[in-house]
Structures are given as structure tokens and as C-alpha cells.
C-alpha positions in Angstrom: 13.0 10.9 -2.0 9.4 9.7 -2.3 7.2 10.5 0.3 4.8 7.9 1.8 1.8 7.6 4.5 -0.5 4.7 5.0 -3.3 4.8 7.5 -5.1 3.9 9.6 -2.7 1.7 11.1 -4.0 -0.6 13.2 -6.8 -1.0 10.9 -10.4 -2.3 11.1 -10.2 -4.2 8.0 -12.4 -2.1 6.0 -10.4 0.8 4.1 -6.7 1.5 3.9 -5.6 4.9 2.6 -2.4 5.2 0.7 -0.6 8.5 -0.1 2.7 8.9 -2.1 4.1 12.1 -3.7 7.4 13.6 -5.0 7.7 10.9 -7.8 10.1 11.5 -10.6 8.7 12.2 -13.9 9.3 8.7 -15.3 7.0 6.9 -12.7 3.5 6.1 -14.2 2.2 3.4 -11.8 2.5 2.0 -8.2 2.2 -1.6 -7.4 0.9 -2.5 -3.9 1.5 -6.1 -2.5 0.1 -7.3 0.8 1.5 -10.4 2.5 0.4 -12.3 5.5 2.6 -13.4 8.3 3.4 -16.6 6.4 4.5 -14.7 3.4 1.7 -15.6 1.2 0.5 -12.7 -1.1 -3.1 -12.1 -0.1 -3.6 -8.8 -2.4 -2.1 -7.1 -5.2 -3.1 -3.7 -6.6 -1.7 -1.2 -9.4 -2.4 2.3 -9.2 -1.8 5.2 -11.6 0.5 8.1 -10.7 -1.0 11.7 -11.7 1.2 14.7 -11.3 3.9 13.2 -9.1 1.5 11.9 -6.6 -0.8 8.9 -5.9 -3.6 9.1 -3.4 -5.7 5.9 -3.1 -8.4 4.1 -0.8 -7.9 0.4 -0.9 -11.0 -1.4 0.1 -9.9 -4.5 2.2 -13.6 -5.8 2.0 -13.5 -7.0 5.6 -12.0 -10.2 4.2 -8.9 -10.2 6.1 -8.4 -11.9 9.5 -6.7 -10.0 12.5 -3.1 -10.1 12.6 0.0 -8.7 11.0 0.5 -8.2 7.5 3.4 -6.7 5.5 2.4 -4.0 2.7 5.2 -3.7 -0.2 4.9 -0.6 -2.4 6.8 -0.5 -5.7 7.2 2.7 -7.7 9.7 2.6 -10.3 13.1 2.1 -8.3 11.5 2.9 -5.0 10.5 0.2 -2.7 8.6 0.7 0.5 7.7 -1.9 3.1 5.2 -1.2 6.2 3.8 -3.4 8.7 -0.1 -3.2 8.8 -1.8 -4.5 11.8 -5.7 -5.6 11.4 -7.5 -5.8 14.4 
């Protein structure tokens, strides 16, 4: 089971921290897709996995309006979806 954390949530819209760990050895990359309330993809990023874990700071650049977003994380066969509130 892959461990996952995303913080701070609610977020001020500047930086988002993503941590994942306990990957299987065949997982080399993680893809993050962020969707707005209408289902439009507003951001996508790909990150490298090192030694079975991934720790990233995502710069949101204060370009997102306040509201609810869905963050979809894909790592091999594992898919995690989390709500993100930007204040």
C-alpha cells in the first residue's frame, strides 16, 4: 500500500507539498493532475521516484482562484484522488 500525504489543505494558493512512499520497485514516475470544479484540467506535473518515495513542493504560483479542486495522483497502478481547497 502506497502512503500519501498532501498539505497544507486548505491552501493559500502558493505551495502544495506532496509526499508518497512505499512504492513498488517498478514505479519510476508519479503524475499529478489538478482539476477545477468543472472538471477542466488546470495543472499537470510529472515527478521522479527515488528510493521508493517521492517528496515534492508544487509551486501553485498564486494563479488559482479560491475554490475546490481535485488532485489526481497516478503512480503505476495506484491512483489517489484528494480534494484541495484553495482559500
